[in-house]
C-alpha positions, -999 to +999 in steps of 0.1 A: +000+000+000+014+034-010+014+066+010-017+079-008-036+048+004-025+054+040-032+091+041-062+102+061-089+121+043-106+150+060-138+137+077-159+165+061-148+153+027-156+117+036-191+128+046-196+147+014-184+117-006-208+094+013-237+118+006-230+116-031-226+078-029-260+073-014-276+094-042-256+074-068-269+042-054-305+055-052-310+049-089-325+083-095-294+102-104-299+124-135-273+133-161-270+167-146-265+153-111-238+129-125-220+159-139-222+177-106-208+146-088-179+144-112-172+181-108-171+176-071-146+148-075-124+171-097-126+201-073-099+189-049-072+163-050-086+145-019-119+140-038-100+123-066-083+099-042-115+078-042-107+068-078-070+063-070-080+037-044-099+016-069-070-009-073-069-016-036-105-017-026-125-029-057-129-063-041-150-048-014-177-039-038-186-076-039-196-073-003-224-048-011-257-061+004-282-072-022-309-052-005-289-020-001-314+007+004-300+043+004-333+059+014-331+042+048-297+058+053-312+092+045-338+088+072-312+085+099-286+112+094-270+106+128-262+071+118-247+084+085-218+104+099-181+098+100-179+061+110-203+049+084-190+074+058-155+061+061-166+025+057-188+033+027-161+053+011-134+026+015-156-003+005-178+011-023-167+045-035-135+034-055-154+010-077-183+034-083-160+063-091-141+041-115-173+029-131-186+065-135-152+077-148-154+054-178-191+057-185-200+093-176-171+116-170-174+145-195-137+147-205-146+170-234-160+195-210-127+196-190-108+203-221-132+229-235-118+262-249-140+283-227-161+274-196-181+290-168-183+276-133-216+268-115-233+301-106-210+321-128-220+342-159-190+349-180-186+372-210-155+369-233-145+388-264-138+367-295-110+375-319-134+390-345-149+414-319-180+393-312-191+389-276-198+355-262-216+352-228-218+318-210-245+310-186-238+289-155-219+256-160-215+261-198-187+249-220-178+257-256-151+250-282-141+279-304-128+275-340-120+306-360-101+303-392-100+321-426-132+304-437-156+302-408-163+314-372-176+284-353-187+279-317-194+243-306-217+243-276-209+213-255-231+220-226-253+248-211-264+280-227-247+309-245-257+344-257-239+358-288-236+394-301-218+389-334-195+415-349-199+429-384-178+413-411-160+429-439-179+422-471-148+413-491-138+386-466-171+373-451-169+343-428-202+328-416-208+327-378-221+292-369-230+276-336-232+238-335-249+215-309-257+178-307-287+184-328-275+206-357-261+240-366-273+276-362-260+302-386-262+339-376-280+361-401-280+390-377-263+399-345-279+388-312-293+353-303-290+326-276-285+288-279-292+262-252-282+226-253-309+206-235-293+172-228-322+160-207-347+166-234-322+159-262-330+191-281-317+226-287-334+259-279-327+290-300-339+325-291-335+354-316-332+389-302-321+407-333-323+399-371-324+362-378-307+328-378-308+298-402-311+264-385-301+231-400-307+198-381-281+171-384-304+149-405-298+161-441-333+154-452-347+180-428-348+214-446-331+245-433-353+269-415-350+306-409-362+321-376-365+358-372-363+384-345-386+380-315-390+342-320-380+311-301-378+275-313-367+241-301-354+215-325-337+181-324-318+160-350-350+151-369-376+179-367-385+214-354-409+223-326-434+251-328-421+287-331-430+308-300-429+345-293-402+359-270-413+381-242-380+398-234-352+418-252-324+396-239-322+364-217-333+369-181-304+348-169-280+376-180-296+396-152-293+367-128-330+362-129-353+332-135-387+342-147-413+314-149-450+313-158-470+282-149-440+258-149-438+225-130-420+227-096-394+201-106-386+222-138-382+253-117-359+237-092-338+221-119-333+256-134-323+271-100-299+242-094-280+251-126-267+280-105-260+261-073-236+233-064-253+201-053-286+184-062-321+177-050-347+151-051-384+155-043-415+134-035-434+125-067-467+140-055-453+176-056-434+175-089-464+189-108-472+219-086-475+249-110-451+277-102-451+314-114-428+341-103-394+358-105-364+342-087-329+354-081-301+333-095-275+352-075-289+336-043-303+302-053-308+290-017-329+321-009-350+314-040-355+278-029-366+290+005-391+314-011-405+285-031-409+265+001-427+293+019-450+301-011-460+265-019-459+250+016-429+227+011-405+212+036-368+213+029-346+187+045-308+192+039-288+160+043-257+180+037-249+213+019-250+193-014-282+172-012-317+185-006-349+165-001-381+185-009-415+173+003-449+187+012-449+202+047-471+186+073 
């Protein structure tokens, strides 16, 4: 056993790791939550040691009880502190971390040309004078050459204010996503990659864009100023009218009108580290209002007060939402 295996990890980190482990075993972990878990692992070298211990403790995974029930652990937080956390981490976490690393770790996000952290809104200037703004936890690759100006949106949401091009040397400005390409025919628009719904949302705030899904038999479509549309690799959704002159998130605001509670919380958690789960009977509560993205926790507390919800924090990273008694 090497020195890294012998080194003691801070008890608080062990507890955080065990919190994530229980959620991972619950079977309800979404793609977004998996990404947050992986980001936590990468945030500090002690977090990453769980993976490094794989070679020494992977046999312990075979000792996992067949009827392992993480929800029972959540019901008794006092029994889920340091002693149990250490045992869970040493026995189970290395194998699980190794498994996640090969199946889910978004290596392409770690190597992106430009990224924003959770809760951060970042604006950068591109070499042609265009402005690119990244919403929270967004990642892009940038390819500018003598023929094209291209942004590859890997994850998240971006707002683009393109610069004018000299007519004698015009280079198209194109954004690509998993679902297709969006070519700027004007100056201001936003693009969001929705991995959970497997589609892309485009909002046009000035002039127009031309959208081309990946499937070549789907015709190109032009969307004009004041319109919003979703599309996937095969077809377009219905065009809708925009209600604002620029994305609300650029003002650190979330504005919702008759949205499901789970959708609203998912949006808020794009700007907060950690994750949540909720009882199924409250997911469809309809929510309307304006919420701050600068203080996500306060916005969650406002939701709880308005809609009579109970918030149970099992750590600073995991929240259980249910109807108050």
